[in-house]
C-alpha positions as CSV (number, residue, x, y, z in Angstrom):
1,M,82.4,61.5,51.2
2,V,82.6,65.3,51.4
3,H,84.3,66.5,54.6
4,F,83.5,70.2,54.2
5,Q,87.1,71.1,55.1
6,S,87.9,72.7,51.7
7,R,88.8,76.4,51.8
8,N,86.4,76.9,48.9
9,F,83.6,76.8,51.4
10,C,85.3,79.4,53.5
11,N,84.8,81.9,50.7
12,W,81.0,81.4,50.7
13,T,78.8,84.1,52.1
14,S,77.4,83.2,55.6
15,I,80.1,80.6,56.3
16,V,83.1,81.2,58.6
17,C,86.0,78.9,58.9
18,N,88.6,78.5,61.7
19,P,92.3,78.9,61.0
20,G,92.5,75.2,60.1
21,G,90.1,75.7,57.3
22,A,87.2,73.8,58.9
23,I,83.7,75.3,59.0
24,S,83.0,76.9,62.4
25,E,80.0,79.1,61.7
26,I,77.0,78.8,59.4
27,N,74.6,81.8,59.5
28,L,71.7,81.4,57.0
29,S,69.2,83.4,59.0
30,G,66.5,85.1,56.8
31,A,67.8,83.5,53.7
32,G,64.4,82.4,52.4
33,L,65.4,78.7,52.4
34,S,63.0,75.8,52.5
35,G,63.1,72.0,52.7
36,S,63.9,69.7,55.6
37,L,66.9,69.0,57.8
38,D,66.2,65.3,58.0
39,Q,69.2,64.3,55.8
40,L,71.7,66.8,57.2
41,D,74.7,64.8,58.6
42,F,76.2,66.8,61.4
43,T,79.2,64.5,61.6
44,L,80.4,66.4,58.5
45,F,80.9,69.5,60.7
46,P,83.1,68.4,63.6
47,S,84.3,72.0,64.2
48,L,80.9,73.8,63.9
49,M,80.3,76.2,66.8
50,S,77.4,78.3,65.6
51,F,74.5,77.2,63.4
52,N,71.8,79.8,62.7
53,L,68.8,79.1,60.4
54,N,66.4,81.6,62.1
55,S,63.6,82.9,59.9
56,N,63.4,80.5,57.0
57,N,60.8,78.1,55.8
58,F,62.3,74.8,56.9
59,S,59.9,72.0,57.7
60,G,60.2,68.4,59.0
61,S,61.8,67.4,62.3
62,I,65.0,68.3,64.1
63,P,67.5,65.5,63.2
64,S,68.7,63.4,66.2
65,N,72.2,63.3,64.8
66,I,72.5,67.0,65.7
67,G,74.0,65.6,68.9
68,N,77.1,64.8,66.8
69,A,78.0,68.5,66.4
70,S,79.8,68.3,69.7
71,M,81.4,71.8,69.4
72,L,78.2,73.7,69.1
73,T,77.8,76.7,71.4
74,F,75.0,78.5,69.5
75,L,72.0,76.8,67.9
76,D,69.1,78.8,66.5
77,L,66.3,77.1,64.4
78,S,63.6,79.6,65.4
79,N,60.9,81.0,63.1
80,N,60.5,78.0,60.8
81,F,57.9,75.3,60.4
82,L,59.6,72.5,62.2
83,V,57.6,69.7,63.8
84,G,58.2,66.7,65.9
85,V,60.1,66.6,69.2
86,I,63.3,68.1,70.6
87,P,65.6,65.1,70.3
88,K,67.1,63.9,73.6
89,E,70.5,63.8,71.8
90,I,70.5,67.6,72.3
91,G,71.9,66.6,75.7
92,K,75.2,65.5,74.0
93,L,75.9,69.2,73.2
94,T,77.7,69.9,76.4
95,Q,79.3,73.1,75.0
96,L,75.9,74.6,74.0
97,E,75.1,77.9,75.6
98,H,72.3,79.3,73.4
99,L,69.4,77.2,72.3
100,S,66.5,78.7,70.3
101,F,63.6,76.8,68.7
102,Y,60.9,79.4,69.2
103,N,58.0,79.9,66.8
104,N,57.8,76.4,65.3
105,N,55.3,73.5,65.8
106,I,57.4,71.4,68.0
107,V,55.6,69.0,70.4
108,G,56.6,66.7,73.2
109,V,58.5,67.5,76.3
110,I,61.5,69.6,77.3
111,P,64.4,67.0,77.3
112,Y,65.8,66.6,80.8
113,Q,69.2,65.9,79.2
114,I,69.9,69.5,78.3
115,S,72.8,71.1,80.2
116,N,75.1,74.1,80.5
117,L,72.8,76.5,78.7
118,Q,72.9,80.3,79.2
119,K,69.8,81.0,77.1
120,L,66.8,78.7,76.4
121,D,64.2,80.0,74.0
122,V,61.5,77.5,73.1
123,F,58.4,79.7,73.3
124,D,55.5,79.7,70.9
125,N,55.4,75.9,70.2
126,Q,53.2,73.1,71.4
127,L,55.5,71.6,74.1
128,S,53.6,69.7,76.8
129,G,54.4,67.8,79.9
130,T,56.1,69.4,82.9
131,I,59.1,71.7,83.4
132,P,61.8,69.1,84.2
133,P,63.4,69.4,87.7
134,T,66.8,69.1,85.9
135,I,66.2,72.7,84.8
136,G,67.8,73.5,88.1
137,N,71.1,72.1,86.8
138,L,71.4,75.0,84.3
139,T,73.1,77.2,86.8
140,N,74.6,79.5,84.1
141,L,71.1,80.2,82.6
142,T,70.3,83.9,82.3
143,M,67.2,83.7,80.1
144,L,64.4,81.1,80.3
145,H,61.6,81.6,77.7
146,L,59.0,78.8,77.9
147,F,55.8,80.8,77.2
148,Q,53.0,80.0,74.9
149,N,53.2,76.3,75.1
150,N,51.0,73.6,76.7
151,L,53.2,73.0,79.8
152,S,51.4,71.7,82.9
153,G,52.2,70.6,86.4
154,I,54.1,72.6,89.0
155,I,57.1,75.0,88.8
156,P,59.8,72.8,90.2
157,P,61.5,74.0,93.3
158,E,64.9,73.3,91.7
159,I,64.3,76.5,89.7
160,G,65.7,78.4,92.7
161,N,69.2,77.1,91.8
162,L,69.2,79.5,88.8
163,T,70.9,82.4,90.6
164,S,72.1,83.9,87.3
165,L,68.6,84.0,85.8
166,Q,67.6,87.4,84.7
167,T,64.4,86.6,82.8
168,L,61.8,84.0,83.7
169,D,58.9,83.9,81.3
170,I,56.5,81.0,81.5
171,N,53.2,82.8,80.7
172,N,50.4,81.3,78.7
173,N,50.7,77.7,79.8
174,S,48.7,75.4,82.1
175,L,51.0,75.5,85.0
176,S,49.4,74.9,88.4
177,G,50.2,74.5,92.1
178,E,52.0,77.2,94.1
179,L,55.1,79.2,93.5
180,P,57.9,77.3,95.2
181,D,59.6,79.2,98.1
182,S,62.9,78.8,96.2
183,I,61.7,81.4,93.7
184,S,62.9,83.9,96.2
185,D,66.5,82.8,95.7
186,L,66.7,84.2,92.2
187,S,69.1,87.0,93.1
188,S,69.7,88.2,89.5
189,L,66.0,88.3,88.5
190,M,64.9,91.3,86.5
191,L,61.8,90.1,84.6
192,F,59.2,87.7,85.9
193,F,56.1,86.6,83.9
194,V,53.7,83.9,85.0
195,Y,50.5,85.3,83.8
196,N,47.7,83.2,82.2
197,N,48.3,80.0,84.1
198,N,46.5,78.1,86.9
199,I,48.8,79.0,89.7
200,S,47.3,79.3,93.1
201,G,48.3,79.9,96.8
202,S,50.2,82.9,98.1
203,V,53.3,84.4,96.7
204,P,56.3,83.4,98.9
205,K,56.8,86.2,101.5
206,D,60.5,86.7,100.5
207,F,59.8,87.0,96.8
208,G,61.8,90.0,95.5
209,K,63.7,90.5,98.8
210,N,66.8,89.0,97.3
211,S,66.4,90.4,93.8
212,P,67.6,94.0,93.8
213,Q,67.1,94.4,90.0
214,L,63.5,93.1,89.8
215,S,61.8,95.6,87.5
216,T,58.8,93.8,85.9
217,V,56.4,91.3,87.6
218,S,53.2,89.9,86.2
219,F,51.0,87.5,88.2
220,S,47.9,88.3,86.1
221,N,45.1,85.8,85.4
222,N,45.9,83.1,87.9
223,S,44.4,82.1,91.3
224,F,46.8,83.7,93.7
225,T,45.5,84.5,97.2
226,G,46.8,86.3,100.3
227,E,48.7,89.5,100.5
228,L,51.5,90.7,98.2
229,P,54.9,90.0,99.7
230,P,56.6,93.1,101.3
231,G,59.8,92.3,99.6
232,L,58.2,92.7,96.1
233,C,59.3,96.3,95.9
234,S,61.8,96.6,98.8
235,H,64.6,97.7,96.4
236,F,62.3,100.3,94.7
237,A,63.3,99.0,91.2
238,L,59.8,98.1,90.0
239,E,58.7,99.6,86.7
240,E,55.8,97.4,86.0
241,L,53.4,95.4,88.2
242,T,50.4,93.6,87.0
243,I,48.4,91.4,89.4
244,N,44.9,91.7,87.9
245,E,42.4,88.9,87.9
246,N,43.5,87.0,91.0
247,K,42.3,86.7,94.6
248,F,44.9,88.9,96.3
249,S,43.7,90.5,99.5
250,G,44.9,92.8,102.2
251,K,46.9,96.0,101.8
252,L,49.4,96.9,99.1
253,P,53.1,96.9,100.3
254,D,54.1,100.3,101.7
255,C,57.3,100.2,99.6
256,L,55.3,100.7,96.4
257,K,55.1,104.5,97.1
258,N,58.9,104.7,96.8
259,C,59.1,103.0,93.4
260,R,59.8,106.2,91.4
261,E,60.3,104.3,88.1
262,L,56.9,102.6,88.2
263,K,55.2,103.1,84.8
264,R,52.4,100.6,84.8
265,I,50.3,98.9,87.4
266,R,47.2,96.8,87.3
267,L,45.4,95.7,90.4
268,D,41.8,95.1,89.2
269,G,39.9,91.9,89.7
270,N,41.2,91.2,93.3
271,K,40.1,91.7,96.9
272,L,42.5,94.3,97.9
């Protein structure tokens, strides 16, 4: 059996080895490669920390034995033609910080077993089911990109645990229900996109109040009602606000007039 520990591999382009001569990084992004990953045995890479196959032509499924690459911190299989589900064994990768599968044809649900991530990019697939409440366990998460899938159900209140989250983008799904009050606890939030869903009810009154860096908000094409929360622009950081095609009513928050960086605003299709 080949153990991939030979220093010969360390001289290959796109491969990095650690001081012990074991492969620690494989970066074949944009290499024009094709085929499948089905027969790839990740037990052969016990020291692998970074695996990047972004922008190739790989097909087939994500092998479940990827959970054996226990040292992985960076995994990017985006921009390929992968099908099937995200294997639950991904939850074994307890060191994983960056997980990207975007722009594939992946189906099924978001595994509740995932943990410790800082960045989750699975947009532009065919994922279905709900956003798992265990998403709230990813307290180091800074970026959550779930947009352009077939996700349904509510936004779980546990999402308010993500106090390091800077970008929340869940647009173009079939999410419903109301925004949880805990959404107001996202103190690091900068970019917030929920447009093109079926979300209803009023926006929590404290939304934005605890997010001093909130610069971009899009509620467009939902069924929101009531008034916009006064905290939305209380820190005057807003650069873009789009709330068109909802059922918002009442007056605009007074603080909007002090948002000097505001570059884009859409209010049409409401009852303001």
